[in-house]
HTML snippet that shows the backbone in 3Dmol.js (N, CA, C, O; Angstrom):
<script src="https://3Dmol.org/build/3Dmol-min.js"></script>
<div id="view" style="width:600px;height:400px;position:relative"></div>
<script>
const pdb = `
ATOM      1  N   MET A   1      -6.831  25.090   4.759  1.00  0.00           N
ATOM      2  CA  MET A   1      -7.231  26.458   4.104  1.00  0.00           C
ATOM      3  C   MET A   1      -7.139  27.688   5.191  1.00  0.00           C
ATOM      4  O   MET A   1      -6.903  28.830   4.797  1.00  0.00           O
ATOM      5  N   TYR A   2      -7.313  27.425   6.408  1.00  0.00           N
ATOM      6  CA  TYR A   2      -7.468  28.602   7.190  1.00  0.00           C
ATOM      7  C   TYR A   2      -5.686  29.005   7.407  1.00  0.00           C
ATOM      8  O   TYR A   2      -5.332  30.167   7.609  1.00  0.00           O
ATOM      9  N   SER A   3      -5.023  28.228   7.351  1.00  0.00           N
ATOM     10  CA  SER A   3      -3.602  28.682   7.456  1.00  0.00           C
ATOM     11  C   SER A   3      -3.087  29.273   6.152  1.00  0.00           C
ATOM     12  O   SER A   3      -2.169  30.093   6.129  1.00  0.00           O
ATOM     13  N   ALA A   4      -3.663  28.859   5.152  1.00  0.00           N
ATOM     14  CA  ALA A   4      -3.242  29.644   3.824  1.00  0.00           C
ATOM     15  C   ALA A   4      -3.859  30.659   3.772  1.00  0.00           C
ATOM     16  O   ALA A   4      -3.174  31.447   3.120  1.00  0.00           O
ATOM     17  N   LYS A   5      -5.208  31.339   4.227  1.00  0.00           N
ATOM     18  CA  LYS A   5      -5.666  32.169   4.287  1.00  0.00           C
ATOM     19  C   LYS A   5      -4.760  33.378   5.160  1.00  0.00           C
ATOM     20  O   LYS A   5      -4.378  34.432   4.652  1.00  0.00           O
ATOM     21  N   ASN A   6      -4.579  33.065   6.229  1.00  0.00           N
ATOM     22  CA  ASN A   6      -3.873  33.850   7.400  1.00  0.00           C
ATOM     23  C   ASN A   6      -2.261  34.295   6.940  1.00  0.00           C
ATOM     24  O   ASN A   6      -1.689  35.345   7.233  1.00  0.00           O
ATOM     25  N   SER A   7      -1.767  33.234   6.185  1.00  0.00           N
ATOM     26  CA  SER A   7      -0.397  33.357   5.644  1.00  0.00           C
ATOM     27  C   SER A   7      -0.379  34.317   4.377  1.00  0.00           C
ATOM     28  O   SER A   7       0.640  34.938   4.074  1.00  0.00           O
ATOM     29  N   ASN A   8      -1.729  34.417   3.549  1.00  0.00           N
ATOM     30  CA  ASN A   8      -1.601  35.258   2.521  1.00  0.00           C
ATOM     31  C   ASN A   8      -2.524  36.738   2.749  1.00  0.00           C
ATOM     32  O   ASN A   8      -3.192  37.249   1.850  1.00  0.00           O
ATOM     33  N   VAL A   9      -2.415  37.213   3.956  1.00  0.00           N
ATOM     34  CA  VAL A   9      -3.146  38.331   4.059  1.00  0.00           C
ATOM     35  C   VAL A   9      -2.634  39.494   3.403  1.00  0.00           C
ATOM     36  O   VAL A   9      -3.435  40.297   2.923  1.00  0.00           O
ATOM     37  N   TRP A  10      -1.208  39.717   3.308  1.00  0.00           N
ATOM     38  CA  TRP A  10      -0.572  40.694   2.654  1.00  0.00           C
ATOM     39  C   TRP A  10      -0.849  40.735   0.986  1.00  0.00           C
ATOM     40  O   TRP A  10      -0.640  41.704   0.256  1.00  0.00           O
ATOM     41  N   TYR A  11      -1.312  39.577   0.635  1.00  0.00           N
ATOM     42  CA  TYR A  11      -1.570  39.281  -0.872  1.00  0.00           C
ATOM     43  C   TYR A  11      -3.129  39.729  -1.104  1.00  0.00           C
ATOM     44  O   TYR A  11      -3.406  40.393  -2.103  1.00  0.00           O
ATOM     45  N   THR A  12      -4.001  39.406  -0.295  1.00  0.00           N
ATOM     46  CA  THR A  12      -5.515  39.360  -0.377  1.00  0.00           C
ATOM     47  C   THR A  12      -5.599  40.885  -0.029  1.00  0.00           C
ATOM     48  O   THR A  12      -6.754  41.238  -0.267  1.00  0.00           O
ATOM     49  N   GLN A  13      -5.067  41.635   0.302  1.00  0.00           N
ATOM     50  CA  GLN A  13      -5.326  43.278   0.610  1.00  0.00           C
ATOM     51  C   GLN A  13      -5.332  43.760  -0.531  1.00  0.00           C
ATOM     52  O   GLN A  13      -6.270  44.520  -0.770  1.00  0.00           O
ATOM     53  N   LYS A  14      -4.527  43.563  -1.407  1.00  0.00           N
ATOM     54  CA  LYS A  14      -4.316  44.180  -2.840  1.00  0.00           C
ATOM     55  C   LYS A  14      -5.411  44.243  -3.611  1.00  0.00           C
ATOM     56  O   LYS A  14      -5.913  43.139  -3.822  1.00  0.00           O
ATOM     57  N   LYS A  15      -6.058  45.337  -4.199  1.00  0.00           N
ATOM     58  CA  LYS A  15      -7.295  45.333  -4.664  1.00  0.00           C
ATOM     59  C   LYS A  15      -6.884  44.902  -6.397  1.00  0.00           C
ATOM     60  O   LYS A  15      -5.773  45.039  -6.910  1.00  0.00           O
ATOM     61  N   ILE A  16      -7.858  44.479  -6.919  1.00  0.00           N
ATOM     62  CA  ILE A  16      -7.971  44.007  -8.350  1.00  0.00           C
ATOM     63  C   ILE A  16      -7.500  45.166  -9.131  1.00  0.00           C
ATOM     64  O   ILE A  16      -8.091  46.215  -8.875  1.00  0.00           O
ATOM     65  N   GLY A  17      -6.542  45.224 -10.053  1.00  0.00           N
ATOM     66  CA  GLY A  17      -6.135  46.176 -10.852  1.00  0.00           C
ATOM     67  C   GLY A  17      -5.317  47.230 -10.330  1.00  0.00           C
ATOM     68  O   GLY A  17      -5.088  48.215 -11.032  1.00  0.00           O
ATOM     69  N   GLU A  18      -4.861  47.130  -9.195  1.00  0.00           N
ATOM     70  CA  GLU A  18      -3.946  48.020  -8.652  1.00  0.00           C
ATOM     71  C   GLU A  18      -2.615  47.672  -8.949  1.00  0.00           C
ATOM     72  O   GLU A  18      -2.303  46.481  -8.949  1.00  0.00           O
ATOM     73  N   LYS A  19      -1.718  48.619  -9.223  1.00  0.00           N
ATOM     74  CA  LYS A  19      -0.406  48.422  -9.573  1.00  0.00           C
ATOM     75  C   LYS A  19       0.319  47.893  -8.523  1.00  0.00           C
ATOM     76  O   LYS A  19       0.190  48.246  -7.351  1.00  0.00           O
ATOM     77  N   THR A  20       1.259  46.855  -9.027  1.00  0.00           N
ATOM     78  CA  THR A  20       2.016  45.968  -8.027  1.00  0.00           C
ATOM     79  C   THR A  20       3.119  47.084  -7.426  1.00  0.00           C
ATOM     80  O   THR A  20       3.511  47.964  -8.192  1.00  0.00           O
ATOM     81  N   GLU A  21       3.586  47.040  -6.119  1.00  0.00           N
ATOM     82  CA  GLU A  21       4.587  47.758  -5.982  1.00  0.00           C
ATOM     83  C   GLU A  21       6.077  47.223  -6.333  1.00  0.00           C
ATOM     84  O   GLU A  21       6.204  46.035  -6.631  1.00  0.00           O
ATOM     85  N   MET A  22       7.036  47.952  -6.306  1.00  0.00           N
ATOM     86  CA  MET A  22       8.348  47.690  -6.871  1.00  0.00           C
ATOM     87  C   MET A  22       8.923  46.370  -6.197  1.00  0.00           C
ATOM     88  O   MET A  22       9.497  45.447  -6.774  1.00  0.00           O
ATOM     89  N   LEU A  23       8.634  46.496  -4.826  1.00  0.00           N
ATOM     90  CA  LEU A  23       9.403  45.351  -3.914  1.00  0.00           C
ATOM     91  C   LEU A  23       8.817  43.996  -4.082  1.00  0.00           C
ATOM     92  O   LEU A  23       9.566  43.030  -3.936  1.00  0.00           O
ATOM     93  N   ASP A  24       7.341  43.781  -4.425  1.00  0.00           N
ATOM     94  CA  ASP A  24       6.688  42.947  -4.640  1.00  0.00           C
ATOM     95  C   ASP A  24       7.548  42.146  -6.117  1.00  0.00           C
ATOM     96  O   ASP A  24       8.143  41.068  -6.126  1.00  0.00           O
ATOM     97  N   LYS A  25       7.348  43.069  -7.201  1.00  0.00           N
ATOM     98  CA  LYS A  25       8.171  42.688  -8.429  1.00  0.00           C
ATOM     99  C   LYS A  25       9.333  42.233  -8.184  1.00  0.00           C
ATOM    100  O   LYS A  25       9.525  41.048  -8.455  1.00  0.00           O
ATOM    101  N   CYS A  26      10.335  42.955  -7.660  1.00  0.00           N
ATOM    102  CA  CYS A  26      11.614  42.440  -7.338  1.00  0.00           C
ATOM    103  C   CYS A  26      11.569  40.999  -6.599  1.00  0.00           C
ATOM    104  O   CYS A  26      12.071  40.027  -7.163  1.00  0.00           O
ATOM    105  N   ILE A  27      10.983  40.881  -5.376  1.00  0.00           N
ATOM    106  CA  ILE A  27      10.881  39.687  -4.912  1.00  0.00           C
ATOM    107  C   ILE A  27      10.011  38.655  -5.548  1.00  0.00           C
ATOM    108  O   ILE A  27      10.556  37.558  -5.423  1.00  0.00           O
ATOM    109  N   LEU A  28       9.085  38.589  -6.064  1.00  0.00           N
ATOM    110  CA  LEU A  28       8.143  37.843  -6.828  1.00  0.00           C
ATOM    111  C   LEU A  28       8.762  37.324  -8.144  1.00  0.00           C
ATOM    112  O   LEU A  28       8.675  36.141  -8.473  1.00  0.00           O
ATOM    113  N   GLY A  29       9.447  38.350  -8.949  1.00  0.00           N
ATOM    114  CA  GLY A  29      10.063  38.226 -10.229  1.00  0.00           C
ATOM    115  C   GLY A  29      11.530  37.633 -10.179  1.00  0.00           C
ATOM    116  O   GLY A  29      11.888  36.469 -10.356  1.00  0.00           O
ATOM    117  N   TRP A  30      12.337  38.850  -9.863  1.00  0.00           N
ATOM    118  CA  TRP A  30      13.795  38.516  -9.620  1.00  0.00           C
ATOM    119  C   TRP A  30      14.191  37.529  -9.003  1.00  0.00           C
ATOM    120  O   TRP A  30      14.670  36.558  -9.588  1.00  0.00           O
ATOM    121  N   LEU A  31      14.079  37.592  -7.858  1.00  0.00           N
ATOM    122  CA  LEU A  31      14.415  36.397  -6.741  1.00  0.00           C
ATOM    123  C   LEU A  31      14.089  35.040  -7.228  1.00  0.00           C
ATOM    124  O   LEU A  31      14.888  34.106  -7.169  1.00  0.00           O
ATOM    125  N   ILE A  32      12.732  34.946  -7.778  1.00  0.00           N
ATOM    126  CA  ILE A  32      12.128  33.629  -8.097  1.00  0.00           C
ATOM    127  C   ILE A  32      12.974  33.139  -9.566  1.00  0.00           C
ATOM    128  O   ILE A  32      13.492  32.035  -9.732  1.00  0.00           O
ATOM    129  N   GLY A  33      12.958  34.130 -10.433  1.00  0.00           N
ATOM    130  CA  GLY A  33      13.741  33.815 -11.476  1.00  0.00           C
ATOM    131  C   GLY A  33      15.236  33.388 -11.487  1.00  0.00           C
ATOM    132  O   GLY A  33      15.690  32.516 -12.228  1.00  0.00           O
ATOM    133  N   ILE A  34      15.982  34.138 -10.535  1.00  0.00           N
ATOM    134  CA  ILE A  34      17.288  33.842  -9.956  1.00  0.00           C
ATOM    135  C   ILE A  34      17.301  32.532  -9.478  1.00  0.00           C
ATOM    136  O   ILE A  34      18.227  31.820  -9.867  1.00  0.00           O
ATOM    137  N   LEU A  35      16.434  32.041  -8.684  1.00  0.00           N
ATOM    138  CA  LEU A  35      16.548  30.699  -8.091  1.00  0.00           C
ATOM    139  C   LEU A  35      16.044  29.604  -9.133  1.00  0.00           C
ATOM    140  O   LEU A  35      16.550  28.484  -9.066  1.00  0.00           O
ATOM    141  N   MET A  36      15.200  29.837  -9.965  1.00  0.00           N
ATOM    142  CA  MET A  36      15.186  28.684 -11.066  1.00  0.00           C
ATOM    143  C   MET A  36      16.086  28.524 -12.028  1.00  0.00           C
ATOM    144  O   MET A  36      16.256  27.471 -12.643  1.00  0.00           O
ATOM    145  N   PHE A  37      16.934  29.951 -12.265  1.00  0.00           N
ATOM    146  CA  PHE A  37      17.961  29.692 -13.063  1.00  0.00           C
ATOM    147  C   PHE A  37      19.019  28.888 -12.572  1.00  0.00           C
ATOM    148  O   PHE A  37      19.694  28.071 -13.198  1.00  0.00           O
ATOM    149  N   ALA A  38      19.102  29.285 -11.111  1.00  0.00           N
ATOM    150  CA  ALA A  38      20.419  28.731 -10.254  1.00  0.00           C
ATOM    151  C   ALA A  38      19.796  27.175 -10.287  1.00  0.00           C
ATOM    152  O   ALA A  38      20.758  26.417 -10.417  1.00  0.00           O
ATOM    153  N   ILE A  39      18.841  26.596 -10.233  1.00  0.00           N
ATOM    154  CA  ILE A  39      18.358  25.317 -10.155  1.00  0.00           C
ATOM    155  C   ILE A  39      18.902  24.614 -11.376  1.00  0.00           C
ATOM    156  O   ILE A  39      19.707  23.684 -11.326  1.00  0.00           O
ATOM    157  N   LEU A  40      18.383  25.151 -12.502  1.00  0.00           N
ATOM    158  CA  LEU A  40      18.509  24.818 -13.755  1.00  0.00           C
ATOM    159  C   LEU A  40      19.957  24.689 -14.432  1.00  0.00           C
ATOM    160  O   LEU A  40      20.280  23.757 -15.167  1.00  0.00           O
ATOM    161  N   ILE A  41      20.734  25.704 -14.093  1.00  0.00           N
ATOM    162  CA  ILE A  41      21.930  25.948 -14.807  1.00  0.00           C
ATOM    163  C   ILE A  41      22.917  25.797 -13.667  1.00  0.00           C
ATOM    164  O   ILE A  41      24.087  25.619 -14.006  1.00  0.00           O
ATOM    165  N   GLY A  42      22.642  25.838 -12.368  1.00  0.00           N
ATOM    166  CA  GLY A  42      23.683  25.511 -11.372  1.00  0.00           C
ATOM    167  C   GLY A  42      24.539  24.226 -11.502  1.00  0.00           C
ATOM    168  O   GLY A  42      25.766  24.296 -11.436  1.00  0.00           O
ATOM    169  N   PRO A  43      23.973  23.207 -11.662  1.00  0.00           N
ATOM    170  CA  PRO A  43      24.671  22.165 -11.693  1.00  0.00           C
ATOM    171  C   PRO A  43      25.289  21.900 -12.848  1.00  0.00           C
ATOM    172  O   PRO A  43      26.196  21.071 -12.775  1.00  0.00           O
ATOM    173  N   LEU A  44      25.012  22.463 -14.103  1.00  0.00           N
ATOM    174  CA  LEU A  44      25.809  22.294 -15.148  1.00  0.00           C
ATOM    175  C   LEU A  44      27.199  23.127 -15.158  1.00  0.00           C
ATOM    176  O   LEU A  44      28.249  22.750 -15.680  1.00  0.00           O
ATOM    177  N   VAL A  45      26.994  24.232 -14.529  1.00  0.00           N
ATOM    178  CA  VAL A  45      28.216  25.107 -14.288  1.00  0.00           C
ATOM    179  C   VAL A  45      29.069  24.333 -12.869  1.00  0.00           C
ATOM    180  O   VAL A  45      30.297  24.390 -12.929  1.00  0.00           O
ATOM    181  N   ILE A  46      28.653  23.861 -12.032  1.00  0.00           N
ATOM    182  CA  ILE A  46      29.405  23.104 -10.971  1.00  0.00           C
ATOM    183  C   ILE A  46      30.301  22.086 -11.578  1.00  0.00           C
ATOM    184  O   ILE A  46      31.530  22.100 -11.515  1.00  0.00           O
ATOM    185  N   PHE A  47      29.433  21.054 -12.271  1.00  0.00           N
ATOM    186  CA  PHE A  47      30.139  19.922 -12.528  1.00  0.00           C
ATOM    187  C   PHE A  47      30.592  19.655 -13.920  1.00  0.00           C
ATOM    188  O   PHE A  47      30.734  18.551 -14.446  1.00  0.00           O
ATOM    189  N   SER A  48      30.815  20.919 -14.478  1.00  0.00           N
ATOM    190  CA  SER A  48      31.469  20.993 -15.907  1.00  0.00           C
ATOM    191  C   SER A  48      32.813  21.770 -15.862  1.00  0.00           C
ATOM    192  O   SER A  48      33.138  22.457 -14.893  1.00  0.00           O
ATOM    193  N   ASN A  49      33.452  21.638 -16.800  1.00  0.00           N
ATOM    194  CA  ASN A  49      34.959  22.498 -16.966  1.00  0.00           C
ATOM    195  C   ASN A  49      34.567  23.763 -16.510  1.00  0.00           C
ATOM    196  O   ASN A  49      35.139  24.278 -15.549  1.00  0.00           O
ATOM    197  N   ILE A  50      33.466  24.427 -17.220  1.00  0.00           N
ATOM    198  CA  ILE A  50      33.244  25.760 -17.067  1.00  0.00           C
ATOM    199  C   ILE A  50      33.418  26.574 -15.547  1.00  0.00           C
ATOM    200  O   ILE A  50      33.776  27.738 -15.369  1.00  0.00           O
ATOM    201  N   GLY A  51      33.021  25.499 -14.485  1.00  0.00           N
ATOM    202  CA  GLY A  51      32.987  26.448 -13.357  1.00  0.00           C
ATOM    203  C   GLY A  51      34.407  26.297 -12.841  1.00  0.00           C
ATOM    204  O   GLY A  51      34.659  27.161 -12.002  1.00  0.00           O
ATOM    205  N   GLY A  52      35.426  25.455 -13.088  1.00  0.00           N
ATOM    206  CA  GLY A  52      36.761  25.475 -12.440  1.00  0.00           C
ATOM    207  C   GLY A  52      36.665  24.643 -11.181  1.00  0.00           C
ATOM    208  O   GLY A  52      37.701  24.573 -10.519  1.00  0.00           O
ATOM    209  N   PHE A  53      35.805  24.126 -10.825  1.00  0.00           N
ATOM    210  CA  PHE A  53      35.687  23.530  -9.621  1.00  0.00           C
ATOM    211  C   PHE A  53      36.110  21.977  -9.579  1.00  0.00           C
ATOM    212  O   PHE A  53      36.453  21.384  -8.556  1.00  0.00           O
ATOM    213  N   VAL A  54      36.013  21.350 -11.039  1.00  0.00           N
ATOM    214  CA  VAL A  54      36.301  19.949 -11.483  1.00  0.00           C
ATOM    215  C   VAL A  54      37.479  19.814 -12.075  1.00  0.00           C
ATOM    216  O   VAL A  54      37.672  20.566 -13.031  1.00  0.00           O
ATOM    217  N   SER A  55      38.453  18.960 -11.741  1.00  0.00           N
ATOM    218  CA  SER A  55      39.549  18.804 -12.806  1.00  0.00           C
ATOM    219  C   SER A  55      39.100  17.985 -14.245  1.00  0.00           C
ATOM    220  O   SER A  55      38.286  17.068 -14.360  1.00  0.00           O
ATOM    221  N   PRO A  56      39.851  18.588 -15.198  1.00  0.00           N
ATOM    222  CA  PRO A  56      39.464  18.022 -16.545  1.00  0.00           C
ATOM    223  C   PRO A  56      39.314  16.361 -16.406  1.00  0.00           C
ATOM    224  O   PRO A  56      39.863  15.723 -15.508  1.00  0.00           O
ATOM    225  N   ASN A  57      38.649  15.892 -17.233  1.00  0.00           N
ATOM    226  CA  ASN A  57      38.441  14.423 -17.413  1.00  0.00           C
ATOM    227  C   ASN A  57      39.095  14.021 -18.546  1.00  0.00           C
ATOM    228  O   ASN A  57      38.668  14.367 -19.647  1.00  0.00           O
ATOM    229  N   HIS A  58      40.290  13.188 -18.405  1.00  0.00           N
ATOM    230  CA  HIS A  58      41.272  12.714 -19.470  1.00  0.00           C
ATOM    231  C   HIS A  58      40.844  11.355 -19.852  1.00  0.00           C
ATOM    232  O   HIS A  58      41.625  10.710 -20.552  1.00  0.00           O
ATOM    233  N   VAL A  59      39.699  10.808 -19.493  1.00  0.00           N
ATOM    234  CA  VAL A  59      39.370   9.508 -20.024  1.00  0.00           C
ATOM    235  C   VAL A  59      38.662   9.674 -21.413  1.00  0.00           C
ATOM    236  O   VAL A  59      37.610  10.304 -21.522  1.00  0.00           O
ATOM    237  N   ILE A  60      39.268   9.101 -22.420  1.00  0.00           N
ATOM    238  CA  ILE A  60      38.657   9.041 -23.758  1.00  0.00           C
ATOM    239  C   ILE A  60      37.894   7.867 -24.348  1.00  0.00           C
ATOM    240  O   ILE A  60      37.148   7.757 -25.321  1.00  0.00           O
ATOM    241  N   GLY A  61      38.365   6.982 -23.368  1.00  0.00           N
ATOM    242  CA  GLY A  61      37.649   5.523 -23.942  1.00  0.00           C
ATOM    243  C   GLY A  61      37.629   4.510 -22.843  1.00  0.00           C
ATOM    244  O   GLY A  61      38.005   4.829 -21.715  1.00  0.00           O
ATOM    245  N   GLY A  62      37.176   3.205 -23.139  1.00  0.00           N
ATOM    246  CA  GLY A  62      37.106   2.325 -22.025  1.00  0.00           C
ATOM    247  C   GLY A  62      36.856   0.871 -22.922  1.00  0.00           C
ATOM    248  O   GLY A  62      36.632   0.745 -24.126  1.00  0.00           O
ATOM    249  N   GLN A  63      36.976  -0.094 -21.923  1.00  0.00           N
ATOM    250  CA  GLN A  63      36.813  -1.530 -22.526  1.00  0.00           C
ATOM    251  C   GLN A  63      36.394  -2.360 -21.560  1.00  0.00           C
ATOM    252  O   GLN A  63      37.002  -2.313 -20.491  1.00  0.00           O
ATOM    253  N   ILE A  64      35.451  -3.152 -21.686  1.00  0.00           N
ATOM    254  CA  ILE A  64      34.936  -4.278 -20.756  1.00  0.00           C
ATOM    255  C   ILE A  64      35.170  -5.666 -21.360  1.00  0.00           C
ATOM    256  O   ILE A  64      34.961  -5.844 -22.560  1.00  0.00           O
ATOM    257  N   ARG A  65      35.597  -6.653 -20.566  1.00  0.00           N
ATOM    258  CA  ARG A  65      35.831  -7.929 -21.036  1.00  0.00           C
ATOM    259  C   ARG A  65      35.107  -8.854 -20.218  1.00  0.00           C
ATOM    260  O   ARG A  65      35.238  -8.675 -19.007  1.00  0.00           O
ATOM    261  N   MET A  66      34.450  -9.703 -20.549  1.00  0.00           N
ATOM    262  CA  MET A  66      33.685 -11.145 -19.862  1.00  0.00           C
ATOM    263  C   MET A  66      34.178 -12.180 -20.166  1.00  0.00           C
ATOM    264  O   MET A  66      34.700 -12.322 -21.272  1.00  0.00           O
ATOM    265  N   ALA A  67      34.132 -13.135 -19.275  1.00  0.00           N
ATOM    266  CA  ALA A  67      34.858 -14.551 -19.618  1.00  0.00           C
ATOM    267  C   ALA A  67      33.705 -15.353 -18.689  1.00  0.00           C
ATOM    268  O   ALA A  67      33.168 -14.907 -17.675  1.00  0.00           O
ATOM    269  N   PHE A  68      33.521 -16.402 -19.196  1.00  0.00           N
ATOM    270  CA  PHE A  68      32.567 -17.277 -18.376  1.00  0.00           C
ATOM    271  C   PHE A  68      33.708 -18.716 -18.368  1.00  0.00           C
ATOM    272  O   PHE A  68      34.303 -19.203 -19.330  1.00  0.00           O
ATOM    273  N   ILE A  69      33.727 -19.066 -17.176  1.00  0.00           N
ATOM    274  CA  ILE A  69      34.632 -20.336 -16.670  1.00  0.00           C
ATOM    275  C   ILE A  69      33.884 -21.268 -16.318  1.00  0.00           C
ATOM    276  O   ILE A  69      33.189 -21.085 -15.318  1.00  0.00           O
ATOM    277  N   VAL A  70      33.809 -22.522 -17.025  1.00  0.00           N
ATOM    278  CA  VAL A  70      32.939 -23.567 -16.893  1.00  0.00           C
ATOM    279  C   VAL A  70      33.919 -25.004 -16.531  1.00  0.00           C
ATOM    280  O   VAL A  70      34.702 -25.542 -17.315  1.00  0.00           O
ATOM    281  N   ASN A  71      33.655 -25.373 -15.301  1.00  0.00           N
ATOM    282  CA  ASN A  71      34.684 -26.295 -14.921  1.00  0.00           C
ATOM    283  C   ASN A  71      33.929 -27.917 -14.836  1.00  0.00           C
ATOM    284  O   ASN A  71      34.366 -28.898 -14.235  1.00  0.00           O
ATOM    285  N   HIS A  72      32.676 -27.805 -15.645  1.00  0.00           N
ATOM    286  CA  HIS A  72      32.266 -29.200 -15.708  1.00  0.00           C
ATOM    287  C   HIS A  72      31.555 -29.441 -16.545  1.00  0.00           C
ATOM    288  O   HIS A  72      30.596 -28.670 -16.577  1.00  0.00           O
ATOM    289  N   ARG A  73      31.563 -30.418 -17.512  1.00  0.00           N
ATOM    290  CA  ARG A  73      31.264 -30.770 -18.857  1.00  0.00           C
ATOM    291  C   ARG A  73      29.944 -31.711 -18.561  1.00  0.00           C
ATOM    292  O   ARG A  73      29.948 -32.622 -17.732  1.00  0.00           O
ATOM    293  N   TYR A  74      28.933 -31.382 -19.290  1.00  0.00           N
ATOM    294  CA  TYR A  74      27.691 -32.162 -18.887  1.00  0.00           C
ATOM    295  C   TYR A  74      27.684 -33.023 -20.165  1.00  0.00           C
ATOM    296  O   TYR A  74      28.151 -32.603 -21.224  1.00  0.00           O
ATOM    297  N   THR A  75      26.993 -34.567 -19.986  1.00  0.00           N
ATOM    298  CA  THR A  75      26.836 -35.471 -20.896  1.00  0.00           C
ATOM    299  C   THR A  75      25.265 -35.158 -21.465  1.00  0.00           C
ATOM    300  O   THR A  75      24.562 -34.362 -20.843  1.00  0.00           O
ATOM    301  N   ILE A  76      24.832 -35.736 -22.511  1.00  0.00           N
ATOM    302  CA  ILE A  76      23.528 -35.564 -23.028  1.00  0.00           C
ATOM    303  C   ILE A  76      22.659 -36.340 -21.871  1.00  0.00           C
ATOM    304  O   ILE A  76      21.547 -35.849 -21.680  1.00  0.00           O
ATOM    305  N   ASP A  77      22.984 -37.409 -21.121  1.00  0.00           N
ATOM    306  CA  ASP A  77      22.302 -38.005 -20.098  1.00  0.00           C
ATOM    307  C   ASP A  77      22.177 -36.961 -19.199  1.00  0.00           C
ATOM    308  O   ASP A  77      20.999 -36.657 -19.008  1.00  0.00           O
ATOM    309  N   GLU A  78      22.950 -36.337 -18.608  1.00  0.00           N
ATOM    310  CA  GLU A  78      22.773 -35.375 -17.395  1.00  0.00           C
ATOM    311  C   GLU A  78      22.141 -34.275 -17.920  1.00  0.00           C
ATOM    312  O   GLU A  78      21.362 -33.737 -17.134  1.00  0.00           O
ATOM    313  N   LEU A  79      22.247 -33.716 -19.135  1.00  0.00           N
ATOM    314  CA  LEU A  79      21.505 -32.874 -19.377  1.00  0.00           C
ATOM    315  C   LEU A  79      19.869 -32.918 -19.598  1.00  0.00           C
ATOM    316  O   LEU A  79      19.231 -31.877 -19.444  1.00  0.00           O
ATOM    317  N   ASN A  80      19.188 -34.179 -19.971  1.00  0.00           N
ATOM    318  CA  ASN A  80      18.042 -35.036 -19.806  1.00  0.00           C
ATOM    319  C   ASN A  80      17.665 -35.021 -18.614  1.00  0.00           C
ATOM    320  O   ASN A  80      16.447 -35.016 -18.437  1.00  0.00           O
ATOM    321  N   LYS A  81      18.347 -35.014 -17.706  1.00  0.00           N
ATOM    322  CA  LYS A  81      17.819 -35.309 -16.106  1.00  0.00           C
ATOM    323  C   LYS A  81      17.724 -33.970 -15.625  1.00  0.00           C
ATOM    324  O   LYS A  81      17.045 -33.816 -14.611  1.00  0.00           O
ATOM    325  N   LEU A  82      18.400 -32.712 -16.270  1.00  0.00           N
ATOM    326  CA  LEU A  82      18.038 -31.500 -15.911  1.00  0.00           C
ATOM    327  C   LEU A  82      16.888 -30.937 -16.155  1.00  0.00           C
ATOM    328  O   LEU A  82      16.333 -30.099 -15.446  1.00  0.00           O
ATOM    329  N   ASP A  83      16.408 -31.499 -17.422  1.00  0.00           N
ATOM    330  CA  ASP A  83      15.272 -30.697 -18.385  1.00  0.00           C
ATOM    331  C   ASP A  83      14.379 -32.151 -18.977  1.00  0.00           C
ATOM    332  O   ASP A  83      14.471 -32.564 -20.133  1.00  0.00           O
ATOM    333  N   PRO A  84      13.613 -32.718 -18.005  1.00  0.00           N
ATOM    334  CA  PRO A  84      12.703 -33.999 -18.549  1.00  0.00           C
ATOM    335  C   PRO A  84      12.202 -33.771 -20.042  1.00  0.00           C
ATOM    336  O   PRO A  84      12.089 -34.713 -20.827  1.00  0.00           O
ATOM    337  N   GLU A  85      11.923 -32.511 -20.363  1.00  0.00           N
ATOM    338  CA  GLU A  85      11.053 -32.362 -21.371  1.00  0.00           C
ATOM    339  C   GLU A  85      12.082 -32.242 -22.629  1.00  0.00           C
ATOM    340  O   GLU A  85      11.600 -32.094 -23.752  1.00  0.00           O
ATOM    341  N   TYR A  86      13.314 -32.298 -22.476  1.00  0.00           N
ATOM    342  CA  TYR A  86      14.355 -32.059 -23.355  1.00  0.00           C
ATOM    343  C   TYR A  86      14.499 -33.728 -24.089  1.00  0.00           C
ATOM    344  O   TYR A  86      14.765 -34.659 -23.330  1.00  0.00           O
ATOM    345  N   ASN A  87      14.325 -33.961 -25.414  1.00  0.00           N
ATOM    346  CA  ASN A  87      14.447 -35.158 -25.995  1.00  0.00           C
ATOM    347  C   ASN A  87      15.779 -35.231 -26.697  1.00  0.00           C
ATOM    348  O   ASN A  87      16.059 -34.400 -27.561  1.00  0.00           O
ATOM    349  N   SER A  88      16.559 -36.137 -26.376  1.00  0.00           N
ATOM    350  CA  SER A  88      17.855 -36.477 -26.931  1.00  0.00           C
ATOM    351  C   SER A  88      17.650 -36.698 -28.564  1.00  0.00           C
ATOM    352  O   SER A  88      18.702 -36.577 -29.191  1.00  0.00           O
ATOM    353  N   THR A  89      16.694 -36.944 -29.209  1.00  0.00           N
ATOM    354  CA  THR A  89      16.394 -37.167 -30.407  1.00  0.00           C
ATOM    355  C   THR A  89      16.505 -35.929 -31.362  1.00  0.00           C
ATOM    356  O   THR A  89      16.576 -35.871 -32.590  1.00  0.00           O
ATOM    357  N   GLN A  90      16.497 -35.076 -30.513  1.00  0.00           N
ATOM    358  CA  GLN A  90      16.463 -33.408 -31.378  1.00  0.00           C
ATOM    359  C   GLN A  90      17.629 -33.148 -31.789  1.00  0.00           C
ATOM    360  O   GLN A  90      17.790 -32.255 -32.621  1.00  0.00           O
ATOM    361  N   LEU A  91      18.650 -33.849 -31.307  1.00  0.00           N
ATOM    362  CA  LEU A  91      20.119 -33.233 -31.743  1.00  0.00           C
ATOM    363  C   LEU A  91      20.271 -33.808 -33.124  1.00  0.00           C
ATOM    364  O   LEU A  91      21.277 -33.560 -33.788  1.00  0.00           O
TER     365      LEU A  91
END
`;
const viewer = $3Dmol.createViewer("view");
viewer.addModel(pdb, "pdb");
viewer.setStyle({}, {cartoon: {color: "spectrum"}});
viewer.zoomTo();
viewer.render();
</script>
């Protein structure tokens, strides 16, 4: 709290109700507003076709295939050994 008090001396010297100076308005208003705008809109411009920094994406579709390769066939007896609770009469 001591550090915060010392770093905000210029702010605490302003009397309540006193008009804010134009420089303070510009620094606290415009610069912070521009910074927030850049943080929100900047990535959209940089990573989209609008910015011109990225080449156009020509991908319009895709496809994924999956396959399971089984090299061993299990018999009913082998399956019963793997899961003793399984009853072969359920088939």
